[in-house]
Biopython code that builds the backbone (N, CA, C, O; Angstrom):
import numpy as np
from Bio.PDB.StructureBuilder import StructureBuilder

atoms = [
    (1, "MET", "N", (16.119, -9.210, 12.989)),
    (1, "MET", "CA", (15.660, -8.249, 13.954)),
    (1, "MET", "C", (14.867, -7.138, 13.276)),
    (1, "MET", "O", (13.811, -6.742, 13.769)),
    (2, "THR", "N", (15.366, -6.634, 12.151)),
    (2, "THR", "CA", (14.650, -5.598, 11.410)),
    (2, "THR", "C", (13.333, -6.143, 10.891)),
    (2, "THR", "O", (12.310, -5.459, 10.930)),
    (3, "ARG", "N", (13.362, -7.379, 10.404)),
    (3, "ARG", "CA", (12.145, -8.018, 9.908)),
    (3, "ARG", "C", (11.090, -8.078, 10.997)),
    (3, "ARG", "O", (9.921, -7.786, 10.746)),
    (4, "ASP", "N", (11.491, -8.454, 12.204)),
    (4, "ASP", "CA", (10.551, -8.560, 13.316)),
    (4, "ASP", "C", (9.958, -7.202, 13.684)),
    (4, "ASP", "O", (8.785, -7.114, 14.046)),
    (5, "ARG", "N", (10.753, -6.158, 13.594)),
    (5, "ARG", "CA", (10.260, -4.813, 13.891)),
    (5, "ARG", "C", (9.233, -4.373, 12.868)),
    (5, "ARG", "O", (8.261, -3.701, 13.211)),
    (6, "ILE", "N", (9.442, -4.750, 11.598)),
    (6, "ILE", "CA", (8.465, -4.421, 10.558)),
    (6, "ILE", "C", (7.158, -5.144, 10.834)),
    (6, "ILE", "O", (6.089, -4.537, 10.785)),
    (7, "VAL", "N", (7.238, -6.431, 11.123)),
    (7, "VAL", "CA", (6.031, -7.228, 11.376)),
    (7, "VAL", "C", (5.260, -6.670, 12.566)),
    (7, "VAL", "O", (4.037, -6.545, 12.502)),
    (8, "CYS", "N", (5.942, -6.338, 13.633)),
    (8, "CYS", "CA", (5.268, -5.838, 14.836)),
    (8, "CYS", "C", (4.786, -4.400, 14.687)),
    (8, "CYS", "O", (3.805, -4.009, 15.319)),
    (9, "GLY", "N", (5.460, -3.614, 13.863)),
    (9, "GLY", "CA", (5.138, -2.199, 13.774)),
    (9, "GLY", "C", (4.196, -1.815, 12.656)),
    (9, "GLY", "O", (3.815, -0.649, 12.550)),
    (10, "ILE", "N", (3.810, -2.758, 11.821)),
    (10, "ILE", "CA", (2.946, -2.438, 10.692)),
    (10, "ILE", "C", (1.518, -2.177, 11.177)),
    (10, "ILE", "O", (1.041, -2.847, 12.092)),
    (11, "ASN", "N", (0.839, -1.207, 10.565)),
    (11, "ASN", "CA", (-0.506, -0.820, 10.988)),
    (11, "ASN", "C", (-1.608, -1.687, 10.384)),
    (11, "ASN", "O", (-2.672, -1.843, 10.983)),
    (12, "ASP", "N", (-1.364, -2.243, 9.217)),
    (12, "ASP", "CA", (-2.386, -3.016, 8.512)),
    (12, "ASP", "C", (-2.413, -4.451, 9.025)),
    (12, "ASP", "O", (-1.458, -5.205, 8.836)),
    (13, "ASN", "N", (-3.512, -4.821, 9.673)),
    (13, "ASN", "CA", (-3.626, -6.164, 10.262)),
    (13, "ASN", "C", (-3.604, -7.271, 9.216)),
    (13, "ASN", "O", (-3.078, -8.354, 9.472)),
    (14, "THR", "N", (-4.170, -7.009, 8.041)),
    (14, "THR", "CA", (-4.189, -8.021, 6.989)),
    (14, "THR", "C", (-2.765, -8.331, 6.518)),
    (14, "THR", "O", (-2.404, -9.492, 6.324)),
    (15, "THR", "N", (-1.973, -7.290, 6.338)),
    (15, "THR", "CA", (-0.584, -7.493, 5.919)),
    (15, "THR", "C", (0.214, -8.155, 7.025)),
    (15, "THR", "O", (1.033, -9.034, 6.755)),
    (16, "ARG", "N", (-0.009, -7.750, 8.260)),
    (16, "ARG", "CA", (0.696, -8.376, 9.387)),
    (16, "ARG", "C", (0.379, -9.868, 9.443)),
    (16, "ARG", "O", (1.266, -10.691, 9.672)),
    (17, "LYS", "N", (-0.881, -10.207, 9.235)),
    (17, "LYS", "CA", (-1.286, -11.622, 9.255)),
    (17, "LYS", "C", (-0.578, -12.392, 8.140)),
    (17, "LYS", "O", (-0.104, -13.508, 8.354)),
    (18, "LYS", "N", (-0.508, -11.787, 6.943)),
    (18, "LYS", "CA", (0.163, -12.459, 5.828)),
    (18, "LYS", "C", (1.649, -12.651, 6.137)),
    (18, "LYS", "O", (2.214, -13.699, 5.826)),
    (19, "LEU", "N", (2.282, -11.650, 6.744)),
    (19, "LEU", "CA", (3.692, -11.777, 7.103)),
    (19, "LEU", "C", (3.897, -12.886, 8.117)),
    (19, "LEU", "O", (4.854, -13.653, 8.011)),
    (20, "LEU", "N", (3.022, -12.979, 9.088)),
    (20, "LEU", "CA", (3.149, -14.011, 10.125)),
    (20, "LEU", "C", (2.887, -15.411, 9.568)),
    (20, "LEU", "O", (3.422, -16.392, 10.084)),
    (21, "GLN", "N", (2.076, -15.510, 8.529)),
    (21, "GLN", "CA", (1.755, -16.810, 7.946)),
    (21, "GLN", "C", (2.806, -17.290, 6.951)),
    (21, "GLN", "O", (2.817, -18.468, 6.593)),
    (22, "THR", "N", (3.689, -16.403, 6.499)),
    (22, "THR", "CA", (4.684, -16.754, 5.495)),
    (22, "THR", "C", (5.815, -17.559, 6.126)),
    (22, "THR", "O", (6.455, -17.121, 7.082)),
    (23, "THR", "N", (6.046, -18.745, 5.569)),
    (23, "THR", "CA", (7.138, -19.573, 6.083)),
    (23, "THR", "C", (8.455, -19.113, 5.477)),
    (23, "THR", "O", (8.503, -18.702, 4.317)),
    (24, "GLY", "N", (9.501, -19.183, 6.251)),
    (24, "GLY", "CA", (10.820, -18.777, 5.776)),
    (24, "GLY", "C", (10.898, -17.297, 5.465)),
    (24, "GLY", "O", (11.590, -16.890, 4.531)),
    (25, "LEU", "N", (10.198, -16.496, 6.237)),
    (25, "LEU", "CA", (10.162, -15.054, 5.989)),
    (25, "LEU", "C", (11.523, -14.432, 6.288)),
    (25, "LEU", "O", (12.029, -14.507, 7.408)),
    (26, "ASP", "N", (12.093, -13.823, 5.271)),
    (26, "ASP", "CA", (13.328, -13.071, 5.468)),
    (26, "ASP", "C", (13.036, -11.603, 5.161)),
    (26, "ASP", "O", (11.918, -11.253, 4.782)),
    (27, "LEU", "N", (14.024, -10.767, 5.322)),
    (27, "LEU", "CA", (13.819, -9.331, 5.150)),
    (27, "LEU", "C", (13.364, -8.988, 3.740)),
    (27, "LEU", "O", (12.495, -8.135, 3.559)),
    (28, "THR", "N", (13.938, -9.638, 2.747)),
    (28, "THR", "CA", (13.568, -9.362, 1.351)),
    (28, "THR", "C", (12.105, -9.703, 1.093)),
    (28, "THR", "O", (11.380, -8.911, 0.489)),
    (29, "LYS", "N", (11.668, -10.874, 1.545)),
    (29, "LYS", "CA", (10.265, -11.265, 1.374)),
    (29, "LYS", "C", (9.352, -10.315, 2.129)),
    (29, "LYS", "O", (8.289, -9.946, 1.631)),
    (30, "CYS", "N", (9.754, -9.922, 3.309)),
    (30, "CYS", "CA", (8.973, -9.014, 4.138)),
    (30, "CYS", "C", (8.756, -7.682, 3.414)),
    (30, "CYS", "O", (7.639, -7.167, 3.366)),
    (31, "ILE", "N", (9.821, -7.140, 2.862)),
    (31, "ILE", "CA", (9.724, -5.870, 2.136)),
    (31, "ILE", "C", (8.854, -6.016, 0.900)),
    (31, "ILE", "O", (8.045, -5.135, 0.606)),
    (32, "ASP", "N", (9.007, -7.122, 0.166)),
    (32, "ASP", "CA", (8.198, -7.356, -1.032)),
    (32, "ASP", "C", (6.717, -7.428, -0.694)),
    (32, "ASP", "O", (5.898, -6.827, -1.389)),
    (33, "ILE", "N", (6.361, -8.148, 0.354)),
    (33, "ILE", "CA", (4.960, -8.273, 0.758)),
    (33, "ILE", "C", (4.394, -6.910, 1.150)),
    (33, "ILE", "O", (3.257, -6.589, 0.806)),
    (34, "CYS", "N", (5.170, -6.119, 1.859)),
    (34, "CYS", "CA", (4.714, -4.786, 2.273)),
    (34, "CYS", "C", (4.524, -3.864, 1.074)),
    (34, "CYS", "O", (3.564, -3.095, 1.030)),
    (35, "LYS", "N", (5.432, -3.935, 0.100)),
    (35, "LYS", "CA", (5.302, -3.115, -1.105)),
    (35, "LYS", "C", (4.053, -3.489, -1.894)),
    (35, "LYS", "O", (3.329, -2.617, -2.374)),
    (36, "VAL", "N", (3.807, -4.786, -2.025)),
    (36, "VAL", "CA", (2.627, -5.250, -2.751)),
    (36, "VAL", "C", (1.352, -4.789, -2.038)),
    (36, "VAL", "O", (0.403, -4.349, -2.687)),
    (37, "ALA", "N", (1.330, -4.888, -0.724)),
    (37, "ALA", "CA", (0.157, -4.456, 0.043)),
    (37, "ALA", "C", (-0.076, -2.961, -0.115)),
    (37, "ALA", "O", (-1.221, -2.527, -0.242)),
    (38, "GLU", "N", (0.979, -2.177, -0.111)),
    (38, "GLU", "CA", (0.854, -0.725, -0.257)),
    (38, "GLU", "C", (0.336, -0.363, -1.651)),
    (38, "GLU", "O", (-0.539, 0.491, -1.790)),
    (39, "THR", "N", (0.877, -1.012, -2.672)),
    (39, "THR", "CA", (0.438, -0.760, -4.042)),
    (39, "THR", "C", (-1.015, -1.162, -4.231)),
    (39, "THR", "O", (-1.790, -0.435, -4.853)),
    (40, "THR", "N", (-1.382, -2.312, -3.698)),
    (40, "THR", "CA", (-2.750, -2.793, -3.807)),
    (40, "THR", "C", (-3.717, -1.844, -3.116)),
    (40, "THR", "O", (-4.789, -1.557, -3.649)),
    (41, "SER", "N", (-3.356, -1.363, -1.954)),
    (41, "SER", "CA", (-4.197, -0.423, -1.223)),
    (41, "SER", "C", (-4.424, 0.853, -2.027)),
    (41, "SER", "O", (-5.543, 1.365, -2.077)),
    (42, "ALA", "N", (-3.382, 1.362, -2.649)),
    (42, "ALA", "CA", (-3.502, 2.566, -3.469)),
    (42, "ALA", "C", (-4.402, 2.321, -4.680)),
    (42, "ALA", "O", (-5.200, 3.186, -5.043)),
    (43, "GLN", "N", (-4.280, 1.156, -5.302)),
    (43, "GLN", "CA", (-5.103, 0.826, -6.462)),
    (43, "GLN", "C", (-6.568, 0.696, -6.076)),
    (43, "GLN", "O", (-7.447, 1.135, -6.819)),
    (44, "VAL", "N", (-6.838, 0.101, -4.934)),
    (44, "VAL", "CA", (-8.219, -0.047, -4.473)),
    (44, "VAL", "C", (-8.838, 1.325, -4.198)),
    (44, "VAL", "O", (-10.002, 1.559, -4.525)),
    (45, "LYS", "N", (-8.066, 2.222, -3.601)),
    (45, "LYS", "CA", (-8.568, 3.578, -3.357)),
    (45, "LYS", "C", (-8.902, 4.269, -4.670)),
    (45, "LYS", "O", (-9.923, 4.950, -4.767)),
    (46, "ASP", "N", (-8.056, 4.101, -5.679)),
    (46, "ASP", "CA", (-8.326, 4.695, -6.991)),
    (46, "ASP", "C", (-9.590, 4.114, -7.611)),
    (46, "ASP", "O", (-10.385, 4.845, -8.202)),
    (47, "MET", "N", (-9.777, 2.818, -7.480)),
    (47, "MET", "CA", (-10.928, 2.158, -8.073)),
    (47, "MET", "C", (-12.230, 2.510, -7.369)),
    (47, "MET", "O", (-13.283, 2.538, -8.005)),
    (48, "THR", "N", (-12.179, 2.775, -6.090)),
    (48, "THR", "CA", (-13.399, 3.078, -5.340)),
    (48, "THR", "C", (-13.742, 4.560, -5.357)),
    (48, "THR", "O", (-14.759, 4.971, -4.800)),
    (49, "GLY", "N", (-12.898, 5.362, -5.994)),
    (49, "GLY", "CA", (-13.201, 6.773, -6.124)),
    (49, "GLY", "C", (-12.883, 7.584, -4.893)),
    (49, "GLY", "O", (-13.480, 8.640, -4.684)),
    (50, "ASP", "N", (-11.974, 7.132, -4.084)),
    (50, "ASP", "CA", (-11.553, 7.905, -2.913)),
    (50, "ASP", "C", (-10.795, 9.124, -3.426)),
    (50, "ASP", "O", (-9.695, 8.994, -3.965)),
    (51, "THR", "N", (-11.381, 10.303, -3.259)),
    (51, "THR", "CA", (-10.809, 11.521, -3.840)),
    (51, "THR", "C", (-9.975, 12.312, -2.857)),
    (51, "THR", "O", (-9.596, 13.445, -3.155)),
    (52, "GLU", "N", (-9.679, 11.764, -1.711)),
    (52, "GLU", "CA", (-8.920, 12.484, -0.690)),
    (52, "GLU", "C", (-7.566, 12.948, -1.216)),
    (52, "GLU", "O", (-7.157, 14.080, -0.956)),
    (53, "ASN", "N", (-6.875, 12.098, -1.944)),
    (53, "ASN", "CA", (-5.546, 12.440, -2.439)),
    (53, "ASN", "C", (-5.486, 12.496, -3.956)),
    (53, "ASN", "O", (-4.403, 12.405, -4.536)),
    (54, "SER", "N", (-6.631, 12.644, -4.606)),
    (54, "SER", "CA", (-6.624, 12.633, -6.053)),
    (54, "SER", "C", (-6.314, 14.017, -6.609)),
    (54, "SER", "O", (-6.420, 15.028, -5.914)),
    (55, "VAL", "N", (-5.936, 14.031, -7.858)),
    (55, "VAL", "CA", (-5.611, 15.268, -8.549)),
    (55, "VAL", "C", (-6.865, 15.774, -9.234)),
    (55, "VAL", "O", (-7.583, 15.007, -9.876)),
    (56, "LYS", "N", (-7.126, 17.049, -9.099)),
    (56, "LYS", "CA", (-8.270, 17.657, -9.768)),
    (56, "LYS", "C", (-7.851, 18.094, -11.160)),
    (56, "LYS", "O", (-6.756, 18.622, -11.355)),
    (57, "VAL", "N", (-8.726, 17.872, -12.119)),
    (57, "VAL", "CA", (-8.440, 18.226, -13.512)),
    (57, "VAL", "C", (-9.087, 19.571, -13.801)),
    (57, "VAL", "O", (-10.255, 19.795, -13.482)),
    (58, "VAL", "N", (-8.322, 20.451, -14.402)),
    (58, "VAL", "CA", (-8.825, 21.761, -14.797)),
    (58, "VAL", "C", (-8.743, 21.850, -16.302)),
    (58, "VAL", "O", (-7.677, 21.666, -16.889)),
    (59, "LYS", "N", (-9.875, 22.135, -16.929)),
    (59, "LYS", "CA", (-9.902, 22.269, -18.385)),
    (59, "LYS", "C", (-9.870, 23.748, -18.731)),
    (59, "LYS", "O", (-10.620, 24.553, -18.178)),
    (60, "HIS", "N", (-8.992, 24.082, -19.649)),
    (60, "HIS", "CA", (-8.871, 25.457, -20.100)),
    (60, "HIS", "C", (-9.673, 25.625, -21.382)),
    (60, "HIS", "O", (-9.627, 24.769, -22.266)),
    (61, "THR", "N", (-10.397, 26.711, -21.480)),
    (61, "THR", "CA", (-11.136, 27.000, -22.702)),
    (61, "THR", "C", (-10.485, 28.181, -23.382)),
    (61, "THR", "O", (-9.915, 29.061, -22.737)),
    (62, "THR", "N", (-10.579, 28.180, -24.679)),
    (62, "THR", "CA", (-10.004, 29.294, -25.426)),
    (62, "THR", "C", (-11.078, 30.365, -25.603)),
    (62, "THR", "O", (-12.234, 30.056, -25.894)),
    (63, "GLY", "N", (-10.691, 31.605, -25.426)),
    (63, "GLY", "CA", (-11.642, 32.723, -25.582)),
    (63, "GLY", "C", (-11.864, 33.042, -27.044)),
    (63, "GLY", "O", (-10.924, 33.024, -27.839)),
    (64, "THR", "N", (-13.093, 33.331, -27.399)),
    (64, "THR", "CA", (-13.375, 33.672, -28.803)),
    (64, "THR", "C", (-13.755, 35.095, -28.959)),
    (64, "THR", "O", (-14.023, 35.544, -30.073)),
]
sb = StructureBuilder()
sb.init_structure("model")
sb.init_model(0)
sb.init_chain("A")
sb.init_seg("    ")
for serial, (resi, resn, name, xyz) in enumerate(atoms, 1):
    if name == "N":
        sb.init_residue(resn, " ", resi, " ")
    sb.init_atom(name, np.array(xyz, "f"), 0.0, 1.0, " ", f" {name:<3s}", serial, name[0])
structure = sb.get_structure()
C-alpha cells in the first residue's frame, strides 16, 4: 500500500514510469529507485551549472 502511494504520488514522470515497469516491485526496490533518481537529478543540475541552490565561494585577501 505504501509502495503504491509512492508510485502514484511521485512528481517525476520518468521515475514513475521506471517504477511501473519494474517487475516484482516491493517497497525496498521502490525506495532504492527513488533515491537513485533523486541523486542523479542533483548530479545533472551540478553538471549543467544550475546555480539556484549552489554555494557561492568568497575568497579572502590579506591586506598589505
